[in-house]
N, C-alpha and C positions, 0 to 999 in steps of 0.2 A: 682338724680332720674328724669326720663323724666316727664315733666309737661303736655304734651299734648298727645292725643291719637295717633297722627301721629308719634311723637317721640317714643312712646312705640312700635308701629308697626315696625319702622325702627330698633330699638334695638333688637326686637325679631327676625327680619329677619337676622340681622347681626350675632346674636348668632347661629341661625340655619345654616347659611352659614359657619361660623367658625367651627361648629361641623362637618358639612359635609366635610370640607377641612381636618380636623384632621382624620376623618374616611378614607378619600381617601388616605391620606399619610400613615396611618397605613396599609391599604390594599396593597398599593404599596410596603411597606417595607416587609410585609408578603409574597408577591409574590416573591420578590427578595430572601428572606431567603429560601423559598421553592425551587426556581430554583437552588440556590447554594447547597442546601441539595442534590437534585437529581444529580447535577453535581459531587459533591464530592463522592456520593455513586457510581455513574457510574465509575469515574476515579479510586476509591479505588478497585472496583471489577476488572477492567481491569488490574491495576498494580499488584494486589495480585496474579492474575492468569498469567499475562504476563511476569513479571520479572523472575520467575523461568524458563520460556520458553527460556530465553537467555542462559541457562546453561543446561548441561546434564552430565550423568555419562559415564565415559570411563574406560576401563580395559587395563592395560599394559601387553602385552604378549611378551615372548621371541620367535622370529620366526627365523627359519633357511632359509636364503635367498639363496637357492640352485639354481644356474643359470639354470641347466638342467631342473629342474621342473618348474621354474617360466617363463623361456624364452626358450621354446623348439627350436624355429627357430634360436635363437642366434642373432637376429637383434634388439631386444628391440622395435619392432613395436607393435602397439596396438593389432593387430591380434594375434601375437605370445604370448603376455602377457595374453590375454583373453583365449587363448587355453591352457595356463599353469595350474598349480595346486595351484593357490593362495588360493582358498577357502579351499582346503584340508590341506595346510600348517597351516592355521589359526586354523582349527579344531584340528590338532595334537597338536598345542601349548596350546589350552584351555584344552585338555585332560590331558596334562602334569601338568598344574597348578591345576586342580581339582582332579587329581588322579583317574579319571574314568577308570574302567577296563571292567566291564560287558557291555553287549549290551544296556540295558536300561539306564545305567549310562552314557554311551557315548552319547546316543540320547538326554538325558536331558542336558548334558553339552554343546553340540553343539548349542542348542537353546538359550543359554545365550548371545551370541555375535550377533550383527546385521547381518542380511542376506546379506547386501551389503558391508561387511567388506573387501571382496576380491578387490573391487574397490579402497578402501583406500590403501591396500597393493600394488596394481598395480601403483597407483599414487606415492607412496613412492619410489618404485623401479625406476620409470621414472625420478624422481627428484634426486635420489641418485644411479646412476648405478654403482658407484665405490664401493658400499657396498655389491654387490653381492658376494655369496660364503662366507658369514659371518653371525654371529648370532647378531641380533639387537633387541632392545626393541622398540616396536611400540604400539601406543595407538589406540584402536578400540572402537567404540561406543557399549554400551550394548544394547541388545534388548529392545524394548518398555516395555515389561512386567517386565524385570529386573530393568529397570530405574524406573518404577512405584513402585516397591518394596522398593527401597531406598528412594523414595519420601514419603513413608508412605501410599500409596494408596492400597497396597496389604499387608494384615495383616497376621502374623503367626497364630493368634488366629482363623482366619476364617477356617472352615473345608476345607480339601484339595480338595474335589470335587467341592467346590464353588469358587475356585480361579484358575487363569490361570497358576500359578507356583506350581509345586509339592514340597513336603517337601524336596526331594533330591536337587532340584534346589535352594531352599532357603538356604540349608546347604552349597552348593557350593558357593553361593554369599556371605554368611557370612564368609566363609573361605577365599575367595579372598580379602574381605574387611579387615579382620584381618591381612592378609599378606601384606597389603599396596598396593595392585594392582589396587584398584578402586579409581578413582579421580572424583571430581565434578568440571567441568571447563566450560568456555564460549564455547557455541556450535558453532563450525566452520561450521557445516552443515546448521544451520539456515541462515547464511549470504552467504555461498558459495555453498550451495546445491540447487537443483531444485526440481520440483514436484516429489513426490515418494509416493508409497503406504505404505512404511515403515516409521512410524512416526519419528523414530530416525534419518532418513536420509533426511527428507523433509526440504526444504529451500526456500528462497524468491528470490534468485539471478535471476532466469529466469523471474519471475513475475516483479521484479523491473526493469530489462532491458526492458521487454515488455511495462511497464508503461512509461518508458523514451521515447522509440521509438514512442509510441502512442501520447504522449504529444508533441513531436517534430512535428509530422505530423499535429496535431491539431493547434499548434501555427503558423506553416508556412502557413496554409490555413486561419485560422480564423482572425489573427491579421491584415494582409494587407487588406483583404476583409472588415472586420469590420470598420477599420479606413477610408478606401476609401468611404464606404457607408455613414458613419457619416459625413465626410467632404462634400460629394455631397448633402446630405439631408439638412445640416445645412447652407451651404454657396452658393450652386449653384442651387438647385432644385427650380422650381417655386412653389409657395404656391397655390395649387389647390386641387381638390378632389382626384386626383390620388395619390399625395404625402401624403395627409391626410390618405388615405386608407392604403398606405404602412406603415406609421408610426404606425397606429393602429394595423396592423398585426405584426409588429416587437414587439410592447409592449405585444401583446397577446402571441407571441411565447416564450417570456421570462418566461411565467407562465405555458407552456405546460409541462405535465409530461415527464420525460426523456425517459421512455419506448416507447413513441410515436416516438421519434427520432430513437430509435433502430428498430422499425417496418418500419420506412421510409427507413433506411439504408438497411434493409433486402430486402425490395421490390425493391429498385432502384439499389443499388450497387451490390447486390448478384444475385437477380432474373433476373433483366433486363440486367445489364452489365456483369453478369457472373463472378464477381471477387471472389477469394477464400474466404472461411470462416476463421475466427480465425487468421487474420493477422493484425499487427499494422496499416497497411495502411488504411484498411477499418475502423478499430476502431477509428483512428485519424480523418477520414473524418466524421464519425457519431458524434464524440464529437465536431468537429468543427461546425457542424450544430447546435448543442445544445448550444454552447458557443457564437455563432455569435450575438444573440440578446443582451446578456449581454455586449459584447464589443461595439456594436453599441450604446446602450443607455448610457453607461459610457463615450464613446468618444464624443457623442453629448453634454453631460453635461459639459465635459471639454472644448469643443469649446465655449459653451455659457458663460463659466466663464471668458473667455478672454475679457477684456474691449473693448467696441466699439472704443475707442480712438486709439487703436493699428491699427485697420483696417483703420480708417479715416486718421491717420497720414501717413500710407503707401500709401494710395490712393492720399493723398494731395501732395506727392512729386513725383507723376507720375507713381507709380507702377500699374500694371494691377490687375484685380480681382484675377487671378491665383497667381501672384507674392505676393500679399498681404496675401493671404491665406496660400500658401506653405512656404513662407519665414518668416512670422511673426506670424500668428495665430496658425498654426499647431505646430511649435516648442514650443510655450508657452503652448499648450494643451497636449503635449506628456506625461508629468508626470501623469496627470489624465487618459490618455488613457492606459498607461502601468499599472497603478494601477488597473483599471477595467479588463484589460487583465489577470493580475496575479490572481485576484480573480476568474475570469471565469475559468482559468486553474486549480486552486485549486479545484473548484467545479467539473471539468471534471476528476481530479485525483481520486476523491472518488466515481465516478459513477460506478454502476454495471449493472443495468437493461438494458441500451441500448447495452452494450457489450455482455450480455447474449443472446440477440436476434440475434446477428450476429455470434454466435458460439464460442466466446472466452472463453467459459466454458470447452472446450475440455481439456483432460488430456494430456499435452505436456511435455515430459521430457527434450527435447533439448532446449538449450538457443538460442533465436532468434539472428541471426547475422545481420538482416536488416529488413526493414519495410515490406518486402514481405515473410518473414519466419513465419511459424506458431508460435504463442505465446499467452500468457495470461497476465493479469495485476494484480496488487496487490489486489484490492478489490475483484476480481473474485477468486483469490487464497484463500483469507480469506473465501469467501462464500463456496468454495469447502472443505476446511479443517474443517469448522464448521459442515459439514455433515458426516465426517468420525467418526467411532465408537471408535478408539483407544484413550486411555486416554491422551497420550502425545500430541495429536493434539489439545486438549483444551488449553494447555499452549502455543503451537506454534501459534494457532489462535490469542490468546490475545497478544502475542509478535508481530505478524504481524500488529495487530491493533495499537499497540503503535508506531511502525515504521511509519505506514501510518499517524497517528496523528502528529507525529514529522514533517513529510514532509509537511502536511497541515499548521502546525504552522509556519514552516520556510517560506513557500510561502506567507502566510498572513502577517507575520512579515516583510518579504521583501517588500511587497506592501506598508505597513505603512511607513517603512524606506524610500522607494523610493519617496513616496509622500512628506514626510517631507524634504527630501534632495533636491528635484528638484522644488517643488512648489514655486510660487511667490505670495506674498500677495499684493493686489492692494488697 
């Protein structure tokens, strides 16, 4: 037992401090548990909705590949095939399988197959011209409403007037399912399709290529500029008020909302220089402006981490300032520079707001073939799909989010691996 008043005060103070430390630890543990709970809830929601989006329902139909009807010009050109009767042949095949005879029955049966099935048949003919003038089994995507029925979103018990499928259409779907014509498979449309108003045909190929082209432009501009700026500020720039002002502004730019860079790109690249909207070149330039502060800050930190003895040793054997920097300091700082660049690029990959400002939200069906072709990017595609009313877009939006998250995880994982692989400990 403490014998003096001072000892009693010290013990009381220690007890209070230990109690506060325990409370602080418990608070930290609770915060971590809460964060993990929200993260698990978010990922569970995305996965539960997104994984089914990787699949969709197809129907197998026997189609007559009559050359005169499919290829009226006889040259298998795109124009000839599009002028043919591909859609009518598919409609005839679905009428045979459903047994529809009357006008209302035929109308109901035709709506069960995707509106873009003729494109699939044309692609099949182009890939297999030797099969013309024969009967072949071809798989076609079911319409969004028919797909929703098999997923359980459309119920038979719901009154007919309150659902988008009639009793007759549901009877046809059940019949084809019983006949073994309906299959649930990985959606090739999701990976190889592009923007479409038809949910069953929508895919991410165009947006993924647009994202790749945009990131290439961003990297080509931001990495050399960012590294050169960092090297100059850290190794060559005089320490005066001008360089201090530049450093403060660079740090402030790293915290500027991304939409501001979009407004800047709209004002300068589009309004002043007259560059086209919605092209990866402009998108990459805007993202490069946004990524530059991150690359400069991380590159300067990597240069500072190089021991001064490296510089002193190079200078001591007669190397110039430039030689010491470019031959010794920069090569040793490259791992940290690349790590910061990859993290900045990963941030740019997930950006939507600046690209919306320069018009990359436009509905573009064609896949961009270069940085000057109109295109969109994956985050903007997700934003657009989330605004569509069709039920199937919910699954496809979540699937695209999963793919985007995988890209981000791969890029951040690559940054960690690169840092562990190349860094040197002093």
